[in-house]
PyMOL CGO cylinders between C-alpha atoms (Angstrom):
from pymol import cmd
from pymol.cgo import CYLINDER

trace = [
    CYLINDER, -6.27, -2.73, 130.07, -2.62, -4.28, 131.20, 0.3, 1, 1, 1, 1, 1, 1,
    CYLINDER, -2.62, -4.28, 131.20, -1.51, -3.91, 134.35, 0.3, 1, 1, 1, 1, 1, 1,
    CYLINDER, -1.51, -3.91, 134.35, 2.33, -2.38, 134.42, 0.3, 1, 1, 1, 1, 1, 1,
    CYLINDER, 2.33, -2.38, 134.42, 4.93, -1.29, 137.10, 0.3, 1, 1, 1, 1, 1, 1,
    CYLINDER, 4.93, -1.29, 137.10, 7.37, 0.38, 136.80, 0.3, 1, 1, 1, 1, 1, 1,
    CYLINDER, 7.37, 0.38, 136.80, 10.33, 1.27, 138.54, 0.3, 1, 1, 1, 1, 1, 1,
    CYLINDER, 10.33, 1.27, 138.54, 13.10, 4.09, 138.26, 0.3, 1, 1, 1, 1, 1, 1,
    CYLINDER, 13.10, 4.09, 138.26, 15.97, 5.41, 139.93, 0.3, 1, 1, 1, 1, 1, 1,
    CYLINDER, 15.97, 5.41, 139.93, 16.56, 9.65, 140.42, 0.3, 1, 1, 1, 1, 1, 1,
    CYLINDER, 16.56, 9.65, 140.42, 20.24, 10.99, 140.59, 0.3, 1, 1, 1, 1, 1, 1,
    CYLINDER, 20.24, 10.99, 140.59, 20.37, 11.65, 144.47, 0.3, 1, 1, 1, 1, 1, 1,
    CYLINDER, 20.37, 11.65, 144.47, 22.22, 14.99, 143.19, 0.3, 1, 1, 1, 1, 1, 1,
    CYLINDER, 22.22, 14.99, 143.19, 18.58, 16.47, 143.20, 0.3, 1, 1, 1, 1, 1, 1,
    CYLINDER, 18.58, 16.47, 143.20, 16.36, 18.47, 145.75, 0.3, 1, 1, 1, 1, 1, 1,
    CYLINDER, 16.36, 18.47, 145.75, 13.81, 17.15, 148.00, 0.3, 1, 1, 1, 1, 1, 1,
    CYLINDER, 13.81, 17.15, 148.00, 11.30, 19.93, 146.09, 0.3, 1, 1, 1, 1, 1, 1,
    CYLINDER, 11.30, 19.93, 146.09, 13.28, 18.72, 142.84, 0.3, 1, 1, 1, 1, 1, 1,
    CYLINDER, 13.28, 18.72, 142.84, 12.35, 14.65, 142.96, 0.3, 1, 1, 1, 1, 1, 1,
    CYLINDER, 12.35, 14.65, 142.96, 9.01, 15.42, 144.12, 0.3, 1, 1, 1, 1, 1, 1,
    CYLINDER, 9.01, 15.42, 144.12, 8.07, 17.64, 141.24, 0.3, 1, 1, 1, 1, 1, 1,
    CYLINDER, 8.07, 17.64, 141.24, 9.88, 14.93, 138.69, 0.3, 1, 1, 1, 1, 1, 1,
    CYLINDER, 9.88, 14.93, 138.69, 7.72, 12.86, 139.85, 0.3, 1, 1, 1, 1, 1, 1,
    CYLINDER, 7.72, 12.86, 139.85, 4.71, 14.28, 140.35, 0.3, 1, 1, 1, 1, 1, 1,
    CYLINDER, 4.71, 14.28, 140.35, 4.99, 14.98, 136.36, 0.3, 1, 1, 1, 1, 1, 1,
    CYLINDER, 4.99, 14.98, 136.36, 4.96, 11.29, 135.73, 0.3, 1, 1, 1, 1, 1, 1,
    CYLINDER, 4.96, 11.29, 135.73, 2.06, 10.48, 137.44, 0.3, 1, 1, 1, 1, 1, 1,
    CYLINDER, 2.06, 10.48, 137.44, 0.86, 13.62, 135.71, 0.3, 1, 1, 1, 1, 1, 1,
    CYLINDER, 0.86, 13.62, 135.71, 1.77, 12.18, 132.82, 0.3, 1, 1, 1, 1, 1, 1,
    CYLINDER, 1.77, 12.18, 132.82, 0.29, 8.56, 133.15, 0.3, 1, 1, 1, 1, 1, 1,
    CYLINDER, 0.29, 8.56, 133.15, -2.55, 10.24, 134.08, 0.3, 1, 1, 1, 1, 1, 1,
    CYLINDER, -2.55, 10.24, 134.08, -2.80, 12.66, 130.58, 0.3, 1, 1, 1, 1, 1, 1,
    CYLINDER, -2.80, 12.66, 130.58, -2.42, 9.39, 128.38, 0.3, 1, 1, 1, 1, 1, 1,
    CYLINDER, -2.42, 9.39, 128.38, -5.02, 6.89, 130.13, 0.3, 1, 1, 1, 1, 1, 1,
    CYLINDER, -5.02, 6.89, 130.13, -3.54, 5.36, 132.80, 0.3, 1, 1, 1, 1, 1, 1,
    CYLINDER, -3.54, 5.36, 132.80, -6.26, 4.03, 135.68, 0.3, 1, 1, 1, 1, 1, 1,
    CYLINDER, -6.26, 4.03, 135.68, -5.65, 3.04, 138.83, 0.3, 1, 1, 1, 1, 1, 1,
    CYLINDER, -5.65, 3.04, 138.83, -2.15, 4.29, 140.02, 0.3, 1, 1, 1, 1, 1, 1,
    CYLINDER, -2.15, 4.29, 140.02, -0.40, 3.85, 142.83, 0.3, 1, 1, 1, 1, 1, 1,
    CYLINDER, -0.40, 3.85, 142.83, 2.59, 4.99, 143.74, 0.3, 1, 1, 1, 1, 1, 1,
    CYLINDER, 2.59, 4.99, 143.74, 5.51, 4.11, 146.13, 0.3, 1, 1, 1, 1, 1, 1,
    CYLINDER, 5.51, 4.11, 146.13, 8.35, 5.89, 147.25, 0.3, 1, 1, 1, 1, 1, 1,
    CYLINDER, 8.35, 5.89, 147.25, 11.34, 3.91, 148.44, 0.3, 1, 1, 1, 1, 1, 1,
    CYLINDER, 11.34, 3.91, 148.44, 13.83, 6.63, 149.40, 0.3, 1, 1, 1, 1, 1, 1,
    CYLINDER, 13.83, 6.63, 149.40, 17.54, 6.91, 149.04, 0.3, 1, 1, 1, 1, 1, 1,
    CYLINDER, 17.54, 6.91, 149.04, 18.93, 3.15, 148.49, 0.3, 1, 1, 1, 1, 1, 1,
    CYLINDER, 18.93, 3.15, 148.49, 22.58, 1.99, 147.72, 0.3, 1, 1, 1, 1, 1, 1,
    CYLINDER, 22.58, 1.99, 147.72, 23.16, 1.06, 143.89, 0.3, 1, 1, 1, 1, 1, 1,
    CYLINDER, 23.16, 1.06, 143.89, 24.70, -2.13, 143.78, 0.3, 1, 1, 1, 1, 1, 1,
    CYLINDER, 24.70, -2.13, 143.78, 27.29, -0.65, 141.41, 0.3, 1, 1, 1, 1, 1, 1,
    CYLINDER, 27.29, -0.65, 141.41, 27.49, 3.02, 140.71, 0.3, 1, 1, 1, 1, 1, 1,
    CYLINDER, 27.49, 3.02, 140.71, 25.95, 4.74, 137.90, 0.3, 1, 1, 1, 1, 1, 1,
    CYLINDER, 25.95, 4.74, 137.90, 27.02, 7.86, 136.42, 0.3, 1, 1, 1, 1, 1, 1,
    CYLINDER, 27.02, 7.86, 136.42, 29.47, 8.02, 139.49, 0.3, 1, 1, 1, 1, 1, 1,
    CYLINDER, 29.47, 8.02, 139.49, 27.25, 7.63, 142.02, 0.3, 1, 1, 1, 1, 1, 1,
    CYLINDER, 27.25, 7.63, 142.02, 26.92, 6.00, 144.59, 0.3, 1, 1, 1, 1, 1, 1,
    CYLINDER, 26.92, 6.00, 144.59, 23.54, 5.52, 146.12, 0.3, 1, 1, 1, 1, 1, 1,
    CYLINDER, 23.54, 5.52, 146.12, 19.81, 6.68, 143.99, 0.3, 1, 1, 1, 1, 1, 1,
    CYLINDER, 19.81, 6.68, 143.99, 16.23, 7.78, 144.85, 0.3, 1, 1, 1, 1, 1, 1,
    CYLINDER, 16.23, 7.78, 144.85, 14.34, 4.91, 143.91, 0.3, 1, 1, 1, 1, 1, 1,
    CYLINDER, 14.34, 4.91, 143.91, 10.06, 4.97, 143.46, 0.3, 1, 1, 1, 1, 1, 1,
    CYLINDER, 10.06, 4.97, 143.46, 7.89, 3.09, 141.99, 0.3, 1, 1, 1, 1, 1, 1,
    CYLINDER, 7.89, 3.09, 141.99, 4.78, 3.66, 139.78, 0.3, 1, 1, 1, 1, 1, 1,
    CYLINDER, 4.78, 3.66, 139.78, 1.43, 0.64, 139.58, 0.3, 1, 1, 1, 1, 1, 1,
    CYLINDER, 1.43, 0.64, 139.58, -0.61, 1.41, 136.49, 0.3, 1, 1, 1, 1, 1, 1,
    CYLINDER, -0.61, 1.41, 136.49, -3.75, 0.03, 134.47, 0.3, 1, 1, 1, 1, 1, 1,
    CYLINDER, -3.75, 0.03, 134.47, -2.78, 1.06, 130.34, 0.3, 1, 1, 1, 1, 1, 1,
    CYLINDER, -2.78, 1.06, 130.34, -2.65, 0.69, 127.23, 0.3, 1, 1, 1, 1, 1, 1,
    CYLINDER, -2.65, 0.69, 127.23, 0.20, -1.56, 126.10, 0.3, 1, 1, 1, 1, 1, 1,
    CYLINDER, 0.20, -1.56, 126.10, 1.12, 1.98, 123.50, 0.3, 1, 1, 1, 1, 1, 1,
    CYLINDER, 1.12, 1.98, 123.50, 1.59, 3.94, 126.71, 0.3, 1, 1, 1, 1, 1, 1,
    CYLINDER, 1.59, 3.94, 126.71, 4.24, 2.26, 128.02, 0.3, 1, 1, 1, 1, 1, 1,
    CYLINDER, 4.24, 2.26, 128.02, 6.78, 2.51, 125.34, 0.3, 1, 1, 1, 1, 1, 1,
    CYLINDER, 6.78, 2.51, 125.34, 5.25, 6.42, 125.47, 0.3, 1, 1, 1, 1, 1, 1,
    CYLINDER, 5.25, 6.42, 125.47, 7.32, 6.43, 128.97, 0.3, 1, 1, 1, 1, 1, 1,
    CYLINDER, 7.32, 6.43, 128.97, 10.64, 4.85, 129.08, 0.3, 1, 1, 1, 1, 1, 1,
    CYLINDER, 10.64, 4.85, 129.08, 11.31, 7.89, 125.92, 0.3, 1, 1, 1, 1, 1, 1,
    CYLINDER, 11.31, 7.89, 125.92, 10.17, 10.16, 128.27, 0.3, 1, 1, 1, 1, 1, 1,
    CYLINDER, 10.17, 10.16, 128.27, 12.23, 8.33, 131.06, 0.3, 1, 1, 1, 1, 1, 1,
    CYLINDER, 12.23, 8.33, 131.06, 15.50, 8.48, 128.88, 0.3, 1, 1, 1, 1, 1, 1,
    CYLINDER, 15.50, 8.48, 128.88, 14.33, 12.24, 127.47, 0.3, 1, 1, 1, 1, 1, 1,
    CYLINDER, 14.33, 12.24, 127.47, 15.10, 13.22, 131.38, 0.3, 1, 1, 1, 1, 1, 1,
    CYLINDER, 15.10, 13.22, 131.38, 18.66, 13.38, 132.30, 0.3, 1, 1, 1, 1, 1, 1,
    CYLINDER, 18.66, 13.38, 132.30, 17.97, 12.98, 136.00, 0.3, 1, 1, 1, 1, 1, 1,
    CYLINDER, 17.97, 12.98, 136.00, 16.75, 9.46, 135.66, 0.3, 1, 1, 1, 1, 1, 1,
    CYLINDER, 16.75, 9.46, 135.66, 19.82, 6.81, 135.83, 0.3, 1, 1, 1, 1, 1, 1,
    CYLINDER, 19.82, 6.81, 135.83, 17.88, 3.52, 135.39, 0.3, 1, 1, 1, 1, 1, 1,
    CYLINDER, 17.88, 3.52, 135.39, 14.46, 2.40, 134.62, 0.3, 1, 1, 1, 1, 1, 1,
    CYLINDER, 14.46, 2.40, 134.62, 12.36, -0.59, 133.94, 0.3, 1, 1, 1, 1, 1, 1,
    CYLINDER, 12.36, -0.59, 133.94, 9.21, -1.39, 133.55, 0.3, 1, 1, 1, 1, 1, 1,
    CYLINDER, 9.21, -1.39, 133.55, 7.27, -4.77, 134.01, 0.3, 1, 1, 1, 1, 1, 1,
    CYLINDER, 7.27, -4.77, 134.01, 4.17, -6.50, 132.91, 0.3, 1, 1, 1, 1, 1, 1,
    CYLINDER, 4.17, -6.50, 132.91, 2.44, -7.86, 135.53, 0.3, 1, 1, 1, 1, 1, 1,
    CYLINDER, 2.44, -7.86, 135.53, 0.69, -11.70, 134.75, 0.3, 1, 1, 1, 1, 1, 1,
    CYLINDER, 0.69, -11.70, 134.75, -2.08, -12.35, 137.40, 0.3, 1, 1, 1, 1, 1, 1,
    CYLINDER, -2.08, -12.35, 137.40, 0.38, -13.98, 139.98, 0.3, 1, 1, 1, 1, 1, 1,
    CYLINDER, 0.38, -13.98, 139.98, 2.40, -10.68, 139.88, 0.3, 1, 1, 1, 1, 1, 1,
    CYLINDER, 2.40, -10.68, 139.88, -1.01, -8.48, 139.81, 0.3, 1, 1, 1, 1, 1, 1,
    CYLINDER, -1.01, -8.48, 139.81, -1.82, -10.75, 142.78, 0.3, 1, 1, 1, 1, 1, 1,
    CYLINDER, -1.82, -10.75, 142.78, 1.61, -10.58, 144.82, 0.3, 1, 1, 1, 1, 1, 1,
    CYLINDER, 1.61, -10.58, 144.82, 1.33, -6.27, 144.54, 0.3, 1, 1, 1, 1, 1, 1,
    CYLINDER, 1.33, -6.27, 144.54, -2.06, -6.66, 145.59, 0.3, 1, 1, 1, 1, 1, 1,
    CYLINDER, -2.06, -6.66, 145.59, -0.81, -8.37, 148.82, 0.3, 1, 1, 1, 1, 1, 1,
    CYLINDER, -0.81, -8.37, 148.82, 2.18, -5.59, 148.96, 0.3, 1, 1, 1, 1, 1, 1,
    CYLINDER, 2.18, -5.59, 148.96, -0.30, -2.61, 148.71, 0.3, 1, 1, 1, 1, 1, 1,
    CYLINDER, -0.30, -2.61, 148.71, -2.66, -3.98, 151.54, 0.3, 1, 1, 1, 1, 1, 1,
    CYLINDER, -2.66, -3.98, 151.54, 0.84, -4.49, 154.01, 0.3, 1, 1, 1, 1, 1, 1,
    CYLINDER, 0.84, -4.49, 154.01, 1.83, -0.90, 153.20, 0.3, 1, 1, 1, 1, 1, 1,
    CYLINDER, 1.83, -0.90, 153.20, -1.95, 0.20, 153.96, 0.3, 1, 1, 1, 1, 1, 1,
    CYLINDER, -1.95, 0.20, 153.96, -1.78, -1.56, 156.97, 0.3, 1, 1, 1, 1, 1, 1,
    CYLINDER, -1.78, -1.56, 156.97, 1.93, -1.07, 157.89, 0.3, 1, 1, 1, 1, 1, 1,
    CYLINDER, 1.93, -1.07, 157.89, -0.14, 2.70, 157.25, 0.3, 1, 1, 1, 1, 1, 1,
    CYLINDER, -0.14, 2.70, 157.25, -2.84, 2.88, 159.32, 0.3, 1, 1, 1, 1, 1, 1,
    CYLINDER, -2.84, 2.88, 159.32, -0.70, 0.77, 162.95, 0.3, 1, 1, 1, 1, 1, 1,
    CYLINDER, -0.70, 0.77, 162.95, 1.63, 3.93, 162.23, 0.3, 1, 1, 1, 1, 1, 1,
    CYLINDER, 1.63, 3.93, 162.23, -1.06, 6.11, 162.51, 0.3, 1, 1, 1, 1, 1, 1,
    CYLINDER, -1.06, 6.11, 162.51, -2.29, 4.56, 165.66, 0.3, 1, 1, 1, 1, 1, 1,
    CYLINDER, -2.29, 4.56, 165.66, 0.36, 4.69, 167.24, 0.3, 1, 1, 1, 1, 1, 1,
    CYLINDER, 0.36, 4.69, 167.24, 0.83, 8.59, 166.25, 0.3, 1, 1, 1, 1, 1, 1,
    CYLINDER, 0.83, 8.59, 166.25, -2.25, 8.89, 167.33, 0.3, 1, 1, 1, 1, 1, 1,
    CYLINDER, -2.25, 8.89, 167.33, -2.46, 6.81, 170.46, 0.3, 1, 1, 1, 1, 1, 1,
    CYLINDER, -2.46, 6.81, 170.46, 1.27, 8.98, 172.15, 0.3, 1, 1, 1, 1, 1, 1,
    CYLINDER, 1.27, 8.98, 172.15, -0.45, 12.35, 171.05, 0.3, 1, 1, 1, 1, 1, 1,
    CYLINDER, -0.45, 12.35, 171.05, -3.02, 11.30, 173.42, 0.3, 1, 1, 1, 1, 1, 1,
    CYLINDER, -3.02, 11.30, 173.42, -0.69, 11.08, 176.49, 0.3, 1, 1, 1, 1, 1, 1,
]
cmd.load_cgo(trace, "trace")
């Protein structure tokens, strides 16, 4: 099994609920087709470098997972079939990419923990 990162840009015209459902459907697809250790990062609404389909913003999301090689092709077919996906890119991580992705996950986990601690401290006052 190889490790992959798949980043998608979803059209900004969808409601928050529609975006959540779409992201869940892609995660379910990965799980059903043998992907393991699936991590997600929701980056939110970002400005695009150039307009895509007359849209200047898009909702970014990243999936980090381990999977057999043939799953990537199936996943990208699902992306292509979905009209709300503006762009996507899936890359296979080499050992340096895996190391970087793990460090990024640790940093995100540390930030979330720090934010939770700040919230807890604020509620006790």
